[in-house]
Every structure is written in structure tokens, then in C-alpha cells.
N, C-alpha and C positions, 0 to 999 in steps of 0.2 A: 546561534547556539548549535553545537555539534551534537547530534543524536548518536548514542552508542548503540550499534546494532548487534543483535544476538545472532551473529553470522553462523556460529556452530549449529544453533537450533534450526535456522532457516535451511542450512545445508543438509541437515538430517532429513528435514521435511521434503526437500527437493529430491533427495536420493530415494527415500522410502515411499515412492509414489506407486500407485497401482498401474497395471498394464491394461487398463480398461479404457476404451474410447467412449465418447459420448453416446449413450444408449439411444438417443433420439434418432440417430442415423442421418440427421439433417446437417450436422456440423462436425467435421473432423477435428475442430479446434474448440474444445469447450472452454479454454482459458485464452484470453487475448487482451492486448492493449492496442488501441488505435488512436491517433491524434495528429493534428497538424501543429508542428513546433517550428516557430519562426518561418512559416510558409512551406516547410517540407513535411511530406506525409511519412509518418512513423507507424510501423505495424510489427508487433511481436505476437506470435501464436504458439500455443503449447497444448499438447494432448497426452502427456505422461508416457508416450510410447517412443516416438521417433522424431521429435522436433528439436530444433536447436535450442529453443527456449524451454525453461522449466518454470513451474508455478508452485508456490508454497504460501503458507500463512505466515505473517510476521507478527511478532509480539515483542515490541521494544519497551524498555522501562528505564527511567531515570529516577533516582530517589535519594533522599537524605533520611534513610531508615532510622527510626521507625515512624517519622511524622509526616513526610511529604513524598508523594508519588505522582509522577507523570507517566501514565500508562498509554501505550499505543497498541491498537488492534487493527490489523489490515491484511493486505495481500502483497506479494512480491512476484514479479515476472522478471527473470534475468537470463542472460546469455550463458548457457552451460559451457561454451567454449572459452569464455573470458568473463567471469562474474564481476570484474572491476569496470566493465563497460556495458552499455545497452541494458540497463536495469531500471525498473520503475517500482517504487514503493508507494502504495496508496493506503493511508491509514487514517484512523480517527484517534485523536488525542483527548484524554480526560485527566483532570487533576483529582486526586484523592488525598484526604488528610489522614488516611490509614491505609494499611496494606489491603487492597481490595480482594474480595473473594472471586472465584471463577465465575459465579453468577453475575457479579457486578461488572466484570470484564466483558462477559458475553452481551450484557444489556447495552453496551456502548454502541453496538452495531444495530441500527434500526433503519427502516425505510424512511426517506424524507430528506429535507434540505439541511445542510450544515454550513455554518460559517467556517472561515479558516482559522486554525489554531496557532498558538505560539507557546512553546514550552519554557517554563521558568522554574520548575520544581518547587513551586510555592503557590500561595493563594493568588499570585499575579499571573499564573498560567491562564491562557485563554483556550478554552475547550473548542475543538473543531477539527476540521480536516487537515491533513498533513500530506504533502506530495514531495517525494524525493526522487530525483531522476539522475542517473549516471549516463551521460551521452556516449556516442561512439568514440570519442577521444578520451573517455575516462574522467571528464569534468563533472563534478558533483553539483547539482542544482537543488535548491530547496524553496518551498513556498514560505518558510518561516523567516527568510532573510530580508523581506521587504513587504510593501503594501499589497493588499489583496482587494483594494477597492474595485468593485465591479466584477469580481470573480464569483464563480458559482460552483457548488458541489452538491450532488444529489445521489443518494443510494436508491436505485429503482427496482432492484430485485434482491431477495434474500431467501434462499432455499436450502434444504438439507443436502448434504453431499452424499450421494448414494454409495460411493466407494470408500467412505470413512477415512480419507486422507486429510480431511479437515472437518470441522463441525458444520460449516455452512459454505455456500458459494454465494458471492454477492456480485452485483453489477452496479457500477457507479458512472455517472456522467459528470464531467467537470471542465471548466475553463479557468485558467489562472496565469499568474506571472511567476516565474521561477528565477532565483537569484543565486549567484555563485559566491556571495559573501565578499567579493573584491570589486564590486561596482558593475559587474556584468549582469544582464538579465535576458531572459528569453520568454516568448509568449506561447502559451499552450492553449489551443482552441479545439473545440469539438472532440474532446477526449472521452474515450469510453474504455472501461476496463471490466473484465469479468474474471474473477479469481477466487482462490480458496481463502477462507477467513475463519478464524477461531479454531482452537484446538479441538480435536475429536473427543 
């Protein structure tokens, strides 16, 4: 299933970021994605100031208004030089049988373990984590295109964002298999992402 991304909204979020570095002084990169993908180390780092990568919150939706809604809440880190490549979307999917309120959307992001989800814009939707990755060649990979037996996903941190460019900042650890929808697959291990999540 192809997920329609609200690219305009994400673009606005990435552009309208603060010029403030992490106030802790211990890390010039408050937002990052690290993983081993098919044996290769991948690292994206963003600080809203002078990095190649940018971070924003993502809020995707598929619906058959007014009765069925697949809602996605999460983060995106993408290459500002070429948004069609080197991008990672890490989201939580939940089905609603009504148009959800902002409070219901915010409640989707909680500390703890999640199964992997599958969107169907119906009661057949499986709630859970959703990973979408555009590699250096622009190939799109998704956790929804195949089995996630043995995969894991855990949100380990959820804190307020002091610069108000998002409602929260979260950290998630995960391992999974991603598929291109044409028979190809890649293995993601030891992945960790820290990014903006939820509207301010």
C-alpha cells in the first residue's frame, strides 16, 4: 500500500525550524538516525542550523472520510540537498472509525514497545510502527510490504521540545526488514532515531 505523504507540511516544518542548538552542550546533533542497513553503517545528523539533514514531524493520513481513518504520527529526517534520497520516516499508525481529535493523535505516541503496523483504511488496519526509508539511490523501502516476524520497535524517550518546532521529541530503537514492493528486501539492525514528533 502506498502511503500518501503530506510533503508540503513536512517541507514547511523543515524550513521553519529554529536556529537553536541543543542546549545541553553535549551534542551538536539533537536529531539523528543511525543504523546498520544490509551491513552498511548509516548516519544522518541534524541540528536545525548548518547540517545537510533536516528534521521535522510527519503527520500522514489516509481516509475514506467520514468513516475510516489511518493516522500516522512520527518524525522524518531527510537530505536537504535531495529530499528524494536519504530520508527516513519513523511513525506510529493507528486506525480510527471517526476523524480523531488532536488529543487522540497525540496519545498515539507513548513510551514502550509497539508491533509493526499495516494500513488498510478499514477495521483491517493493524496498528503499530511504520518505517519508510528512501536510500541513496532514491529507492523507497517500507516495513508494510512484508513480514516483520522477529522485528522490534520501542519508544524509549518522549520529552517536550523546548524550541517549540514540534510538540515533543522522541527517541526510538528498532530492527526490522524493509521491502521495495517488487521482491527486494533489506535488513535494518541496531537502528536508533531521535526526532521531532507531534504538532506544537
